[in-house]
LUMNUKE-913002 format. One record per residue (C-alpha): residue number from 1; residue in three letters; x, y, z. Coordinates in pm, 1 decimal, padded with zeros to 6 digits. Layout:
N
    n  res         x         y         z
  NUM  ALA         X         Y         Z
...
This chain:
206
    n  res         x         y         z
    1  MET  -07294.4   11097.1   16454.6
    2  ALA  -07249.1   10761.9   16685.2
    3  THR  -07323.4   10428.4   16563.4
    4  ASN  -07357.4   10078.5   16724.6
    5  ASN  -07156.3   09818.8   16638.7
    6  SER  -07418.7   09783.9   16366.4
    7  THR  -07243.3   09853.9   16039.2
    8  ARG  -07418.4   10025.7   15742.7
    9  ARG  -07549.0   09765.7   15551.1
   10  SER  -07560.0   09857.3   15148.7
   11  SER  -07739.6   09703.8   14853.7
   12  PRO  -07769.4   09743.7   14488.5
   13  LEU  -08146.5   09750.8   14502.2
   14  PRO  -08329.3   10063.0   14551.3
   15  LEU  -08621.9   10202.6   14789.3
   16  LEU  -08896.0   10266.4   14554.8
   17  LEU  -09189.7   10064.0   14705.4
   18  PRO  -09558.4   10207.6   14661.0
   19  LEU  -09688.5   10392.5   14899.4
   20  ALA  -09991.3   10162.7   14941.4
   21  ARG  -09788.9   09861.4   14935.5
   22  SER  -09556.4   10007.4   15212.6
   23  LEU  -09873.4   10110.7   15421.2
   24  ARG  -09862.2   09739.4   15504.1
   25  ARG  -09529.3   09719.6   15636.4
   26  ARG  -09434.5   10078.9   15729.7
   27  PRO  -09741.3   10273.5   15743.8
   28  LEU  -09504.5   10616.4   15722.8
   29  ARG  -09586.2   10484.5   15339.5
   30  LEU  -09233.5   10640.1   15210.1
   31  VAL  -08999.8   10413.0   14980.0
   32  LEU  -08944.8   10098.6   15148.0
   33  PRO  -08824.3   09802.2   14920.1
   34  LEU  -08867.8   09465.3   15138.1
   35  LEU  -08969.5   09267.5   14834.9
   36  LEU  -08694.7   09345.7   14638.7
   37  LEU  -08441.5   09264.8   14904.8
   38  PRO  -08371.1   08871.9   14806.0
   39  ALA  -08281.6   08988.1   14468.2
   40  ALA  -08039.8   09256.3   14618.5
   41  LEU  -07858.2   08955.9   14792.1
   42  VAL  -07833.9   08777.1   14448.9
   43  ALA  -07753.2   09089.6   14251.1
   44  PRO  -07356.6   09121.6   14379.7
   45  LEU  -07281.7   08776.9   14270.5
   46  ALA  -07403.4   08824.8   13950.2
   47  SER  -07207.3   09185.2   13905.8
   48  ARG  -06894.6   08995.7   13956.0
   49  ALA  -07022.8   08747.7   13699.0
   50  ALA  -07095.6   09042.9   13449.2
   51  ASN  -06835.0   09122.5   13159.8
   52  GLU  -06688.1   09406.1   13296.1
   53  ASN  -06501.1   09520.5   12915.2
   54  GLY  -06778.4   09667.3   12652.0
   55  GLN  -07160.8   09729.9   12642.6
   56  GLU  -07254.9   09469.3   12864.9
   57  GLY  -07042.6   09610.4   13166.8
   58  ASP  -07151.3   09942.8   13119.1
   59  ALA  -07472.4   09906.8   13098.1
   60  ALA  -07459.8   09681.5   13458.7
   61  ARG  -07233.0   09938.2   13561.1
   62  ARG  -07529.0   10226.1   13495.1
   63  LEU  -07774.5   10011.5   13652.0
   64  HIS  -07634.4   09954.7   13975.7
   65  ALA  -07510.7   10328.3   14039.6
   66  LEU  -07870.3   10370.1   14002.7
   67  PHE  -07968.9   10109.9   14245.0
   68  SER  -07712.0   10258.7   14466.8
   69  GLU  -07840.9   10633.8   14446.3
   70  ALA  -08154.9   10502.2   14502.6
   71  TRP  -08096.3   10287.5   14801.7
   72  GLU  -07933.1   10630.5   14967.3
   73  PHE  -08197.5   10871.8   14846.5
   74  GLY  -08443.1   10582.3   15023.3
   75  LEU  -08233.6   10559.9   15371.5
   76  ARG  -08241.8   10979.0   15358.9
   77  GLU  -08604.2   10993.0   15299.2
   78  ASP  -08698.6   10692.5   15579.8
   79  PRO  -08526.3   10737.6   15875.9
   80  LEU  -08702.8   10509.3   16080.2
   81  PHE  -08601.8   10228.2   15792.6
   82  ALA  -08207.1   10359.6   15765.9
   83  THR  -08236.8   10281.5   16179.6
   84  SER  -08395.0   09932.4   16092.2
   85  VAL  -08122.0   09851.4   15856.9
   86  GLY  -07803.3   09939.9   16062.2
   87  ASP  -07762.9   10267.9   15914.3
   88  ASN  -07769.8   10517.1   16208.8
   89  ARG  -07689.4   10852.0   16030.7
   90  TYR  -08049.3   10980.5   16074.0
   91  ASN  -08163.2   10859.3   16377.7
   92  ASP  -08235.6   11188.8   16503.9
   93  ARG  -08516.3   11243.5   16257.5
   94  LEU  -08862.3   11127.3   16110.7
   95  PRO  -08987.6   11069.9   15780.3
   96  SER  -09133.4   11407.7   15663.8
   97  LEU  -09473.0   11416.2   15491.1
   98  THR  -09522.3   11755.3   15349.7
   99  ALA  -09635.1   11839.7   15007.3
  100  ALA  -09289.3   11932.8   14891.1
  101  ASP  -09129.3   11615.4   15024.4
  102  ARG  -09380.8   11419.0   14828.8
  103  ALA  -09257.4   11634.6   14559.7
  104  ARG  -08915.0   11573.1   14569.6
  105  ARG  -08981.4   11188.6   14569.3
  106  VAL  -09204.5   11217.8   14281.3
  107  ALA  -08932.9   11394.8   14070.6
  108  SER  -08687.9   11125.8   14143.2
  109  TRP  -08879.0   10829.4   14075.1
  110  ARG  -08927.7   11025.9   13754.7
  111  ASP  -08541.8   11069.9   13689.9
  112  ALA  -08502.3   10706.4   13854.2
  113  LEU  -08734.6   10577.4   13548.9
  114  ALA  -08538.3   10805.7   13267.6
  115  ARG  -08206.3   10625.2   13331.7
  116  LEU  -08345.2   10313.2   13395.8
  117  ARG  -08544.1   10336.1   13025.6
  118  ALA  -08160.4   10506.7   12856.3
  119  ILE  -08018.8   10148.9   12964.8
  120  ASP  -08020.4   09859.3   12704.6
  121  ARG  -08145.4   09590.5   12897.9
  122  THR  -08049.2   09344.6   12638.5
  123  ARG  -07652.4   09395.5   12762.5
  124  LEU  -07763.5   09287.0   13101.8
  125  ASP  -07741.2   08922.3   13242.0
  126  ALA  -08060.2   08758.0   13324.4
  127  THR  -08065.8   08871.2   13749.7
  128  ASP  -08007.6   09200.5   13632.8
  129  ARG  -08249.0   09217.6   13387.2
  130  VAL  -08511.4   09089.8   13682.2
  131  SER  -08376.2   09322.4   13895.8
  132  ALA  -08439.5   09654.7   13642.4
  133  GLU  -08807.4   09504.2   13615.2
  134  LEU  -08862.2   09520.0   13970.5
  135  PHE  -08750.0   09821.8   13990.0
  136  ALA  -08918.1   10000.8   13685.2
  137  ARG  -09266.5   09837.9   13845.0
  138  ASP  -09222.2   09959.8   14187.4
  139  ALA  -09100.0   10315.4   14065.6
  140  GLU  -09441.9   10305.8   13823.5
  141  GLU  -09659.6   10224.4   14093.1
  142  ALA  -09503.0   10465.4   14321.0
  143  LEU  -09600.5   10751.7   14063.5
  144  THR  -09964.1   10589.2   14010.3
  145  GLU  -10014.5   10578.2   14433.2
  146  GLU  -09921.3   10931.0   14448.4
  147  ARG  -10115.3   11049.4   14171.7
  148  PHE  -10434.8   10865.9   14321.0
  149  LYS  -10322.9   11015.1   14671.8
  150  THR  -10270.7   10737.4   14892.8
  151  TRP  -10097.1   10938.8   15140.1
  152  ARG  -10406.8   11040.9   15277.2
  153  LEU  -10457.6   10732.1   15469.0
  154  ALA  -10290.0   10811.4   15738.8
  155  ILE  -10412.6   10537.8   15935.3
  156  THR  -10627.9   10240.3   15864.8
  157  ALA  -10684.8   09858.0   16026.7
  158  GLU  -10393.8   09738.5   15955.6
  159  GLY  -10175.0   10013.8   16129.5
  160  GLY  -10077.5   10389.6   16091.0
  161  PHE  -09801.2   10652.4   16063.9
  162  HIS  -09779.5   10574.0   16465.7
  163  SER  -09692.1   10171.8   16416.3
  164  PRO  -09355.4   10193.3   16360.4
  165  LEU  -09287.4   10434.8   16668.5
  166  SER  -09350.2   10174.5   16923.3
  167  ARG  -09015.6   09957.6   16769.3
  168  GLN  -08769.4   10259.9   16839.9
  169  PRO  -08643.9   10165.3   17171.1
  170  GLU  -08576.3   09798.1   17004.4
  171  GLU  -08384.0   09936.3   16712.5
  172  LEU  -08217.2   10256.6   16809.1
  173  PRO  -07861.1   10201.8   16971.2
  174  PHE  -07815.1   10312.5   17336.5
  175  ALA  -07462.4   10314.0   17359.6
  176  THR  -07354.2   10680.1   17398.2
  177  VAL  -07496.4   11016.3   17466.1
  178  ARG  -07538.1   11140.9   17112.8
  179  ASP  -07766.9   10786.8   17074.0
  180  TYR  -08007.6   10931.0   17357.4
  181  ASP  -08021.4   11270.7   17236.2
  182  ASN  -08114.9   11143.4   16919.5
  183  TYR  -08415.3   10921.9   17072.3
  184  VAL  -08511.1   11239.4   17225.2
  185  ALA  -08489.5   11460.9   16903.4
  186  ARG  -08755.2   11131.4   16721.3
  187  LEU  -08988.7   11183.6   17022.6
  188  ARG  -08999.8   11530.4   17003.0
  189  ALA  -09045.7   11541.3   16630.5
  190  ILE  -09370.3   11308.2   16710.5
  191  PRO  -09663.8   11574.9   16746.8
  192  ALA  -09514.7   11748.2   16411.6
  193  ALA  -09534.4   11404.0   16237.4
  194  ASP  -09853.0   11366.5   16359.0
  195  ARG  -10042.1   11681.3   16234.2
  196  LEU  -09877.2   11631.9   15901.7
  197  ALA  -10016.3   11271.3   15867.4
  198  CYS  -10349.8   11317.7   16008.0
  199  SER  -10449.0   11681.2   15999.9
  200  PRO  -10721.6   11750.0   15705.9
  201  ASP  -10536.4   12059.2   15613.9
  202  ALA  -10173.1   11887.9   15585.9
  203  SER  -10309.5   11570.5   15388.8
  204  ARG  -10477.5   11760.9   15123.1
  205  SER  -10212.1   12018.8   15042.8
  206  ARG  -10079.7   11977.8   14709.2
């Protein structure tokens, strides 16, 4: 897939912001960790300072691997967010909101929490401990949001699933024929996304 001059950004922090809070930032309510990005900027500095030998180094490596995998998972799950941070691999897609998609995200959050709990946080430096706490809190809140089915709030006074769509001409690259094809593919995907987000039958699917 062609890319613009934008380079793909990487981060050790996850995309696991709870559904209700992400509604205020991206109404599709998927997995954006914008509140965690400041910590993500500090974490690489801390990891370089970590002891790469022994248990402390092993704990940090496992934590950063978990963060990296969660980040990649979030980019795949929310193509709109991926585009907004310069990752153009999913520019022809919109986030999917089916029951199977929700189940996959729940499974990922539970797995991430289990892996996090297996890491000895006493072996982490102060920055990584804070990042781990934020990660755990957001994953736990995301699971709670799913339990209370906040995805049924397709549109509120603050926005809706449609809100980020108007920004696509500004966020997508338009340097190649493929870029334009991606944009058209996204436009064509809007009706299906609209039905999933707003139809009573789709929103009540389990």
